[in-house]
C-alpha positions as CSV (number, residue, x, y, z in Angstrom):
1,X,1.1,-29.5,17.8
2,X,1.4,-25.9,19.0
3,X,1.9,-24.6,15.5
4,X,-0.9,-26.8,14.0
5,X,-3.5,-25.6,16.6
6,X,-2.4,-22.0,16.3
7,X,-2.9,-21.8,12.6
8,X,-6.0,-24.1,12.5
9,X,-7.8,-21.9,15.0
10,X,-6.8,-18.7,13.2
11,X,-7.7,-20.0,9.8
12,X,-11.1,-21.3,11.0
13,X,-12.0,-18.0,12.6
14,X,-11.1,-16.2,9.3
15,X,-13.2,-18.6,7.2
16,X,-16.3,-18.0,9.3
17,X,-15.9,-14.3,8.8
18,X,-14.4,-13.2,12.2
19,X,-12.6,-9.9,11.8
20,X,-8.8,-10.3,11.8
21,X,-8.2,-8.3,15.0
22,X,-10.7,-10.5,17.0
23,X,-9.3,-13.7,15.4
24,X,-5.8,-12.7,16.5
25,X,-6.9,-12.0,20.0
26,X,-9.0,-15.2,20.4
27,X,-6.3,-17.4,18.8
28,X,-3.6,-15.9,21.1
29,X,-5.8,-16.4,24.2
30,X,-6.7,-20.0,23.4
31,X,-3.2,-21.1,22.6
32,X,-1.7,-19.2,25.6
33,X,-4.2,-20.9,27.9
34,X,-3.8,-24.5,26.7
35,X,-0.4,-24.8,25.2
36,X,1.9,-22.4,27.2
37,X,2.6,-21.5,30.7
38,X,2.1,-17.8,30.0
39,X,-0.2,-15.7,32.1
40,X,-3.2,-14.5,30.1
41,X,-2.6,-11.0,31.6
42,X,0.2,-10.8,29.1
43,X,-2.4,-10.7,26.3
44,X,-3.8,-7.4,27.5
45,X,-0.4,-6.0,28.6
46,X,1.2,-6.6,25.3
47,X,-1.8,-5.3,23.4
48,X,-1.6,-2.0,25.3
49,X,2.2,-1.8,25.0
50,X,1.9,-2.3,21.2
51,X,-0.1,0.9,20.9
52,X,2.2,2.9,23.1
53,X,4.2,4.2,20.2
54,X,4.9,7.8,19.1
55,X,5.5,6.8,15.4
56,X,2.1,5.1,15.4
57,X,0.5,8.5,15.8
58,X,1.5,9.1,12.1
59,X,-1.1,6.5,11.0
60,X,-4.4,8.4,11.6
61,X,-2.9,11.7,10.4
62,X,-1.6,10.2,7.1
63,X,-5.0,8.6,6.5
64,X,-6.7,12.0,7.2
65,X,-4.3,13.8,4.8
66,X,-5.4,11.4,2.0
67,X,-9.1,11.8,2.8
68,X,-8.9,15.6,3.0
69,X,-7.1,15.8,-0.3
70,X,-9.6,13.4,-1.9
71,X,-12.6,15.5,-0.7
72,X,-10.8,18.7,-1.7
73,X,-10.9,17.9,-5.4
74,X,-7.2,17.2,-5.7
75,X,-7.6,14.0,-7.9
76,X,-9.2,16.0,-10.7
77,X,-6.3,18.4,-10.9
78,X,-3.7,15.7,-10.7
79,X,-5.5,13.9,-13.5
80,X,-5.5,17.0,-15.7
81,X,-1.7,17.4,-15.1
82,X,-1.0,13.7,-16.0
83,X,-3.1,14.1,-19.2
84,X,-1.1,17.3,-20.1
85,X,2.2,15.3,-19.7
86,X,1.5,11.9,-21.3
87,X,-2.0,12.0,-22.7
88,X,-1.1,12.4,-26.3
89,X,1.0,9.2,-26.7
90,X,-0.5,5.8,-27.9
91,X,-2.8,4.5,-25.2
92,X,-2.7,8.0,-23.7
93,X,-5.5,7.6,-21.2
94,X,-3.9,4.4,-19.8
95,X,-0.7,6.4,-19.4
96,X,-2.6,9.2,-17.7
97,X,-4.2,6.7,-15.3
98,X,-0.8,5.4,-14.2
99,X,0.9,8.8,-13.8
100,X,-2.2,10.2,-12.0
101,X,-2.1,7.2,-9.6
102,X,1.6,7.9,-9.0
103,X,0.8,11.5,-8.2
104,X,-2.1,10.6,-5.9
105,X,0.0,7.8,-4.3
106,X,2.3,10.6,-3.0
107,X,-0.6,12.0,-1.2
108,X,-3.0,9.2,-0.1
109,X,-0.8,6.3,1.0
110,X,-3.7,3.9,0.2
111,X,-4.3,1.6,-2.8
112,X,-8.1,1.5,-2.8
113,X,-8.3,5.2,-2.1
114,X,-6.1,5.8,-5.2
115,X,-8.3,3.6,-7.4
116,X,-11.5,5.2,-6.2
117,X,-10.2,8.8,-6.6
118,X,-8.7,8.3,-10.1
119,X,-11.0,5.6,-11.5
120,X,-14.1,7.6,-10.9
121,X,-12.8,10.3,-13.2
122,X,-10.7,8.5,-15.8
123,X,-12.9,5.4,-16.5
124,X,-15.8,7.4,-18.1
125,X,-13.3,9.3,-20.2
126,X,-11.7,6.0,-21.4
127,X,-15.2,4.6,-22.2
128,X,-15.9,7.6,-24.3
129,X,-12.7,7.1,-26.3
130,X,-13.8,3.5,-27.1
131,X,-11.4,1.8,-24.6
132,X,-12.7,-1.6,-23.4
133,X,-14.2,-0.8,-20.0
134,X,-12.6,-3.9,-18.5
135,X,-9.2,-2.8,-19.7
136,X,-9.8,0.6,-18.2
137,X,-10.8,-1.0,-14.9
138,X,-7.7,-3.3,-15.0
139,X,-5.2,-0.5,-15.6
140,X,-6.8,1.5,-12.8
141,X,-6.7,-1.3,-10.3
142,X,-3.1,-2.2,-11.2
143,X,-1.9,1.5,-11.0
144,X,-3.7,2.0,-7.8
145,X,-1.4,-0.5,-6.1
146,X,1.4,2.0,-6.4
147,X,-0.5,3.9,-3.7
148,X,1.1,1.8,-0.9
149,X,4.7,1.9,-2.4
150,X,5.4,5.6,-3.2
151,X,5.6,7.5,0.1
152,X,3.8,8.4,2.3
153,X,2.7,4.8,2.7
154,X,0.4,3.6,5.4
155,X,1.8,-0.1,5.2
156,X,5.3,1.4,5.6
157,X,4.2,3.1,8.8
158,X,2.7,-0.1,10.2
159,X,5.8,-2.2,9.2
160,X,8.0,0.4,10.9
161,X,6.1,0.4,14.1
162,X,6.1,-3.4,14.3
163,X,9.7,-3.9,13.4
164,X,11.3,-0.8,14.9
165,X,12.5,0.3,11.4
166,X,12.9,3.9,10.5
167,X,9.8,5.3,8.8
168,X,11.9,7.9,7.0
169,X,14.2,5.2,5.5
170,X,11.2,3.2,4.4
171,X,9.7,6.2,2.7
172,X,12.9,6.8,0.8
173,X,13.2,3.2,-0.1
174,X,9.8,3.1,-1.7
175,X,10.4,5.9,-4.2
176,X,12.4,4.1,-6.8
177,X,10.4,0.8,-6.7
178,X,7.2,2.8,-6.9
179,X,8.4,4.7,-10.0
180,X,9.7,1.4,-11.5
181,X,6.3,-0.2,-11.1
182,X,4.6,2.7,-12.8
183,X,7.1,2.6,-15.7
184,X,6.5,-1.2,-16.1
185,X,2.7,-0.7,-16.2
186,X,3.0,2.1,-18.7
187,X,5.2,-0.1,-21.0
188,X,2.5,-2.8,-20.7
189,X,-0.2,-0.3,-21.4
190,X,1.6,0.9,-24.5
191,X,2.0,-2.6,-26.0
192,X,-1.6,-3.4,-25.5
193,X,-2.8,0.0,-26.7
194,X,-0.7,-0.4,-29.9
195,X,-2.3,-3.8,-30.5
196,X,-5.9,-2.7,-29.8
197,X,-5.6,0.7,-31.5
198,X,-6.2,2.8,-28.4
199,X,-5.3,6.4,-29.3
200,X,-4.1,9.3,-27.2
201,X,-6.0,12.2,-25.8
202,X,-7.1,15.0,-28.2
203,X,-8.1,17.6,-25.6
204,X,-7.1,21.1,-26.7
205,X,-7.9,22.9,-23.5
206,X,-5.0,21.4,-21.5
207,X,-2.0,23.7,-21.6
208,X,0.8,22.3,-19.5
209,X,1.8,25.5,-17.8
210,X,-1.8,26.5,-16.9
211,X,-2.5,23.0,-15.6
212,X,0.7,22.9,-13.6
213,X,-0.2,26.2,-12.0
214,X,-3.6,24.9,-11.0
215,X,-2.2,21.7,-9.5
216,X,0.9,23.1,-7.9
217,X,-0.7,23.2,-4.5
218,X,-1.4,19.5,-4.7
219,X,2.1,18.7,-5.8
220,X,3.6,20.7,-2.9
221,X,2.0,18.2,-0.4
222,X,4.6,15.4,-0.8
223,X,7.4,18.0,-1.1
224,X,6.4,19.5,2.3
225,X,6.0,16.1,3.9
226,X,9.1,14.4,2.6
227,X,11.2,17.6,2.4
228,X,10.4,18.4,6.0
229,X,11.3,14.9,7.2
230,X,14.6,14.6,5.3
231,X,15.5,18.3,6.0
232,X,15.3,17.6,9.7
233,X,12.5,20.1,10.3
234,X,10.1,17.5,11.8
235,X,9.6,13.8,12.4
236,X,7.3,11.6,10.2
237,X,4.6,11.9,12.8
238,X,4.8,15.7,12.9
239,X,5.0,15.7,9.1
240,X,1.6,14.0,9.0
241,X,0.1,16.7,11.2
242,X,1.6,19.4,9.1
243,X,0.1,17.7,6.0
244,X,-3.4,17.7,7.6
245,X,-3.1,21.4,8.3
246,X,-1.8,22.1,4.8
247,X,-4.6,20.0,3.2
248,X,-7.3,21.9,5.1
249,X,-5.9,25.3,4.2
250,X,-5.6,24.4,0.5
251,X,-9.0,22.7,0.4
252,X,-10.8,25.5,2.2
253,X,-9.0,28.7,1.0
254,X,-7.3,27.8,-2.3
255,X,-9.5,25.3,-4.1
256,X,-12.6,26.1,-2.0
257,X,-14.1,22.7,-2.3
258,X,-13.9,21.6,1.4
259,X,-16.9,22.6,3.5
260,X,-18.1,21.2,6.8
261,X,-19.8,18.0,5.2
262,X,-16.5,17.2,3.5
263,X,-14.5,17.6,6.8
264,X,-17.0,15.4,8.6
265,X,-16.7,12.8,5.9
266,X,-12.9,12.8,6.0
267,X,-12.9,12.5,9.8
268,X,-15.5,9.7,9.7
269,X,-13.5,7.7,7.1
270,X,-10.3,8.2,9.0
271,X,-11.9,7.0,12.3
272,X,-13.2,3.9,10.7
273,X,-9.9,3.0,9.0
274,X,-7.7,3.9,12.0
275,X,-10.0,2.1,14.5
276,X,-9.9,-1.2,12.6
277,X,-6.2,-1.0,12.0
278,X,-5.2,-0.1,15.6
279,X,-7.5,-2.8,17.0
280,X,-5.8,-5.4,14.8
281,X,-2.3,-4.0,15.6
282,X,-2.9,-4.2,19.4
283,X,-3.7,-7.9,19.3
284,X,-1.1,-8.6,16.7
285,X,1.5,-7.4,19.2
286,X,0.3,-10.0,21.7
287,X,0.3,-12.6,18.9
288,X,3.8,-11.7,17.8
289,X,5.2,-11.8,21.4
290,X,3.7,-15.2,22.0
291,X,5.1,-16.8,18.9
292,X,8.5,-15.2,19.6
293,X,8.5,-16.7,23.1
294,X,7.6,-20.1,21.6
295,X,10.5,-19.7,19.1
296,X,8.2,-20.0,16.1
297,X,10.5,-17.8,13.9
298,X,13.4,-20.1,14.7
299,X,11.3,-23.1,13.7
300,X,10.4,-21.5,10.4
301,X,14.0,-20.6,9.7
302,X,15.1,-24.2,10.4
303,X,12.3,-25.6,8.2
304,X,13.4,-23.4,5.3
305,X,17.0,-24.4,5.7
306,X,16.0,-28.0,5.4
307,X,14.6,-27.1,1.9
308,X,17.6,-25.0,0.9
309,X,20.4,-23.0,2.3
310,X,20.5,-20.7,-0.7
311,X,19.3,-17.1,0.0
312,X,18.1,-16.9,-3.6
313,X,15.8,-20.0,-3.2
314,X,14.5,-19.0,0.2
315,X,13.5,-15.5,-1.1
316,X,11.7,-17.2,-3.9
317,X,9.8,-19.3,-1.4
318,X,9.0,-16.2,0.8
319,X,7.8,-14.2,-2.3
320,X,5.5,-17.1,-3.4
321,X,4.2,-17.4,0.1
322,X,3.5,-13.6,0.4
323,X,1.8,-13.6,-3.0
324,X,-0.5,-16.4,-1.9
325,X,-1.3,-14.6,1.4
326,X,-2.1,-11.5,-0.6
327,X,-4.8,-13.4,-2.5
328,X,-6.7,-13.8,0.8
329,X,-5.6,-11.2,3.4
330,X,-5.4,-7.4,3.1
331,X,-2.0,-5.7,3.0
332,X,-2.0,-4.2,6.5
333,X,-3.3,-7.3,8.2
334,X,-0.7,-9.5,6.4
335,X,2.1,-7.1,7.3
336,X,1.0,-7.1,11.0
337,X,0.8,-10.9,11.2
338,X,3.9,-11.9,9.1
339,X,6.5,-9.2,9.8
340,X,7.5,-10.7,13.2
341,X,7.8,-14.2,11.6
342,X,9.6,-13.4,8.3
343,X,11.9,-10.5,9.3
344,X,14.2,-12.7,11.4
345,X,14.6,-15.0,8.4
346,X,15.5,-12.0,6.2
347,X,18.0,-10.7,8.7
348,X,19.6,-14.1,8.8
349,X,19.9,-14.1,5.0
350,X,21.7,-10.7,5.3
351,X,18.8,-8.6,4.0
352,X,18.4,-5.2,5.4
353,X,15.1,-4.7,7.3
354,X,14.3,-1.6,5.2
355,X,14.8,-3.6,2.0
356,X,12.7,-6.4,3.3
357,X,9.9,-4.0,4.2
358,X,9.8,-2.9,0.6
359,X,9.8,-6.5,-0.6
360,X,6.9,-7.3,1.7
361,X,4.9,-4.2,0.6
362,X,5.4,-4.8,-3.1
363,X,4.3,-8.4,-2.7
364,X,1.2,-7.5,-0.8
365,X,0.5,-4.6,-3.1
366,X,0.2,-7.2,-5.9
367,X,-2.4,-8.9,-3.7
368,X,-4.6,-5.8,-4.3
369,X,-5.1,-7.1,-7.8
370,X,-5.3,-10.9,-7.3
371,X,-8.6,-12.7,-6.7
372,X,-10.4,-13.7,-4.6
373,X,-9.7,-10.9,-2.2
374,X,-8.2,-8.3,-4.6
375,X,-9.8,-5.1,-3.0
376,X,-8.5,-2.9,-5.9
377,X,-10.4,-5.2,-8.3
378,X,-13.7,-4.7,-6.5
379,X,-13.2,-0.9,-6.2
380,X,-12.3,-0.7,-9.9
381,X,-15.2,-2.9,-10.9
382,X,-17.6,-0.7,-8.9
383,X,-16.4,2.6,-10.4
384,X,-16.4,1.1,-13.9
385,X,-19.8,-0.6,-13.7
386,X,-18.4,-4.0,-14.6
387,X,-17.6,-7.2,-12.7
388,X,-14.5,-8.7,-11.2
389,X,-14.8,-11.8,-13.3
390,X,-14.9,-9.8,-16.5
391,X,-11.9,-7.7,-15.7
392,X,-9.7,-10.5,-14.3
393,X,-8.6,-11.5,-17.8
394,X,-7.5,-8.0,-18.5
395,X,-5.4,-7.6,-15.3
396,X,-3.1,-10.6,-16.2
397,X,-0.6,-8.6,-18.4
398,X,-0.4,-5.9,-15.7
399,X,0.2,-8.6,-13.0
400,X,3.1,-9.9,-15.1
401,X,4.6,-6.4,-15.2
402,X,4.2,-6.1,-11.4
403,X,5.8,-9.5,-10.8
404,X,8.8,-8.5,-12.9
405,X,9.1,-5.4,-10.7
406,X,8.9,-7.6,-7.6
407,X,11.8,-9.8,-8.9
408,X,13.9,-6.7,-9.7
409,X,13.2,-5.2,-6.2
410,X,14.0,-8.5,-4.5
411,X,17.3,-9.2,-6.2
412,X,18.6,-5.7,-6.8
413,X,18.8,-4.2,-3.3
414,X,20.1,-0.9,-4.7
415,X,16.7,-0.1,-6.1
416,X,15.4,0.1,-2.5
417,X,18.6,1.0,-0.6
418,X,20.2,3.6,-2.8
419,X,18.3,6.6,-1.5
420,X,18.3,5.6,2.2
421,X,22.1,4.9,2.0
422,X,22.7,8.2,0.2
423,X,20.7,10.4,2.6
424,X,21.8,8.4,5.6
425,X,25.4,8.8,4.8
């Protein structure tokens, strides 16, 4: 009865359009009042305690870094560099899209931001080269999902705060899976381009060394952030602040594209994103504490063990469940709600919390490209002047490539754990 009421209330609130943060708070309050002996004061106390976290300070600063780099004209320079590297092969502009998204992912940490920044520039070029506009939108939406896997990743920061996992380890663990997903998308793009006759770029003005020189300041951003963390010079939170200062200096004095309106826009976007995320995170802490006290994770574990005692089968079930959730709930919200429930199951199966964080993030990243929620689909459709219904057919081959990546990440732990184990000794 407790579980039924809990999820019925929560689902009903979401269906009528209540924001997830408010839905979590209301659900927790109602269930605590009528189905437990817990004092309602715990709701507020746990919410405040959930935000009392030094690593959480990294969230607004990493969001601000991505916004400053976006407003500073970084995406155009990264796109030129990607075109100089892979633009001339078959389906070159699709390759360029994927590589540029991988570059931008190492700066923004956000899927939709990556789609918007890269898609705005690459889709018109693909249209001019006679690429189907829906194919262009589909590859942009799929490649944009890498934005939350290659570090720095905002969902990794959220997962780390909720579960007490090392942000630095998660950042390291996301590098190989993110690159693997990019490679799988490029292989898919090559096969389709070969069939459809999509040719490579014929731009003569892109000289690799000159383009590299122009974009070197952008490429130094992830080097400074990740190198500073793993070199022991600063914590992930401090790295995010350093990144903000670096982005401002480069945008104002090097590229000279950031003025006061751009700074205001970046701060405004950061405030909106951070405010909504932190509000949700606060009440998710109360929600997680309540379900833990009521032994919900143990109930879920016992239910799964009734189905099967095989870790292989249970992980298939968890992956399918996360893929379904990703169709309806955004990455961060799903991570906030489900991490406290699913992580104990993963630990009992012998899965490292860092590895499971990557599995969750890859699962929910695929949700960026699956209807009906699929935020990357909506952003890609908007920048491509098409509709989600038209590009959905074209996203299917790329979804298959992403699912193959997910299977590999799930069942080959070394893909995620090799770098954390190496640098962690």
